N, C-alpha and C positions, 0 to 999 in steps of 0.2 A: 392308186389305192394300195398297191403292194408296198410302195415306199412309206405311205402313212402307217400301214400295219407294222412294217419293220421298225419304224421309229417308236411306235407304241410298245412293241415287244422289248425294244432296247431300253426304253424308259422304265418298264416294269422290272426288267432284270436289275437295273440300277437300284430301284427301290428295295428289292429283296436282298440285294448285296450290301446295302448300306450298313447294317449292323456289323458285318464282318469287316468292311472296308474302313469304317469309322468307329471302330471299337474304342471305348473309353480307356484311357491310360491313367491309372491312379497310383499314387505313392502312399504306402502304409508306414506310418511312424510308429516305432516301438523302442523300448529301452535296450534290450539285449543283455540284461543283467538281473533277471528276475525269474529264475527257474522255479517250477517247470513251465511257466507261462511264456517267457521269452528269454532267450540266452543265445550265446554264440558258441557253436560246437567246435570240436577240434579241427575241423576243416575250414573254419571261418564262416560257416553258414549260420544265419539267424533262424532258430528253430523254437518250438514250444507251442503250447496250447493256443495262446493268442494268435500266433503266426498262422497256425493251421486253420483256425476259425476264420481269420481274415482272408486267407487264400480261398477258402471254400465260399465265402461271400462273394469274392471277385468272380469265381466261376459262375455262380448264379446270376450275377449282374452282367455276365459276358464282358468283363472288363479285364484288360491287361494290367497287372499290378507288379510293383516292385517294393522291396522292403528298404526302409531308411532308418538307421538307428540314431538315437539322440540321448544325451544325458537327461535323466529324469527331471532335474530342476528346470531345464529349459525346454521341455517337450511341448508345452502349450504355447509359449512364445514362438517356437519353431513352426508349429501348425499355423498360427496366425500370420507368420511371415511367409507362408506358402511354400515351405520346404517339403511338406507332404500334404496329402489331402484329407487323411483321417488318422486318428490315433487308435491303435489296438495294442494296449499296454497295461491291461488290468487296472484301468483307471476307475476309481470310485466316483459315483455320481454324487456330487455335493452342491449345496446352494452356492458356495463360494466359487466353485469352478463353472457353474452355470452362468455366472456373470461374464465369463471369458469365452466359453465355448457352448455348443449345443451337444446333446447326447442322444444316442439311439436308445431303443428299449434295452434293458439289461440283458447281457448274454451269460452271466452267471452271478451267483450270490456268495459272499464270503463272510467271515467273522474275524474279530480280533481276539487273540489269546496270547498269554505270556508263555515263554519257555525259559527254563533254567536248568542247572545241573540236577541229575537224578539224586545225587548224594546230599542235596541241600533241602531242608524243610522250608520251602519257599511258599509262603501264604500270600494271597493277593489282596487282603484287606488293607486299608490305609495305615493302620497302626503297625502291621507287620512290614509294610513296604517302606516305612519312614527311614530316610537316610540312604536307601539303596540307590545304585546307579543303574538306570534302565536305558537300553539302547533301542533305537527305532530309525527307520529311514526318513530322511528329511523330505518335507513336502508330501507326506502321505497322511492318511487319516489316523494311522497309528501314532505318528509323531504329534499330530494335532491333538489327538485324544489325550496323550500323556501330558502335554503342556496345559491343556484346558482343565483336566481332571486331577492330575497329580503333580502339577508343576511346583506346588509349594510343599510337597511331601517327599518326592524323590529328586535325584539329580538326573535330568533328561539329557542323554547324549545322542545327538543326531548324526547320521552318516549319509554320504552321497549315494551309496548303493546298499542294498540289503545284504549283499555278500560281505561287505566290510563290517556291518553290524555283527554278523555271525562270526567273523574272524576275531573280533574283540571279545565276544562271548566265549568262544573256545579257548582264548588265551587268558581268560579271567579278568579282563579289564572292565567288564560290566557284570552286574549280578544277574541280569536277565534281559530278555528282548521281548518287545511287544511287536507283533506283525500279523499279517493275514494268516489265518489258521492253515489254509491250503499251502502257502509258501513255507510256513514252519513245518508242516507235515512232510513236505518234500525234503527239507534239510535234515530233519530228524532221522530219515531213512539212510542218510549218507554216513560215511565213515567218520566224518568230522562231527556229526551230530549224534552219534550213537550213545554218548554218555549224558544226553540231555532229554528232557521230556516236557510235555505240556503241564502247566501249573494252573490250578483253579479253573473256573468256568470262563467262557468267552465274555469279554467285557462289553462287546458291541456285536450284535448278531444279525444285523440287517444291512449289510454292506452290499449295495447293488453296483455291479460293474457294467460300464457301458463303453461304447465306442464314441469318441469325441470328433466332431466336425466343426468347422468355423461357424461362428454365429451367422444365422440367416441362410446357411447352405441347406435349405429344406429338401431340395431335390435329391441330393446325395444321401441325406439322413433317411429319407423315405425309401430310397433304393436299398440301403443297408438294412432297414427294418424289414422290408419285403423279402430280402435274401435270407435274413436270419430266420424268419418264419418258415421259409422254404426248406432250409437245411435241418430245422428241427422236425418238420413234418416228414421229410423223406429219409430220416435216419442218419444223415451225414453227421449231424451234431453228436449224436450218441456214439458213433464210431470214433470220433475224435476224443470225446470224453473218456471212453473206455481205454483208449491208448495211454492216457495219463493217470486216470483215477479209477479205483475199484468201486466207486459210488458216483451218483449223479451230482453235478454241481450246478445244474441249470436252475 
């Protein structure tokens, strides 16, 4: 009887120890070139709002996580090639992307808006934009929106990173840039962006941002959704939000 009880106690201990012993190990894919959401700091660490949200979700899921960076153009193929398990990189939820990946519930909402030099009378109607050179990051909704809506009005110049679009704006090689309002807002605060400003009203104001997982990975998607709900309810999300923005982006 003592032996049987000892075996039962040992089995019970293993059951309760299982979550710690068999903790999930997940890889988070992000770009590392999209401040303030994801970027590489002076020490070589990947930081930003996306990264902190993803790490907070991992804590709630009791999962061990690591960050993997990828070029934006290849980030969905890299996910589907299993180089990482989910993407936390300010990815807009679009019907086109839903054909390749599944998304969690949105974890923030953004808008698209033009920026241009303060010294320029930059109007955003089609007549005023005709013939201008407008920059955007390739494979983003900003780039797609420009091509679909103004492709026959302006010269669309696409870049591999948002940072390179800003470099060309600062040097005068493009007349304006269309990008996520929150990313533009961050750049306008920088020394490089001090002579530039928002122009016109947002051209698209319902940009839902989600975390991408491989098609059919419903278990991970639901875990992420549950963790997102938990960090919103316990205030963790707000703490991260307030570190980066003086207003709510949820």
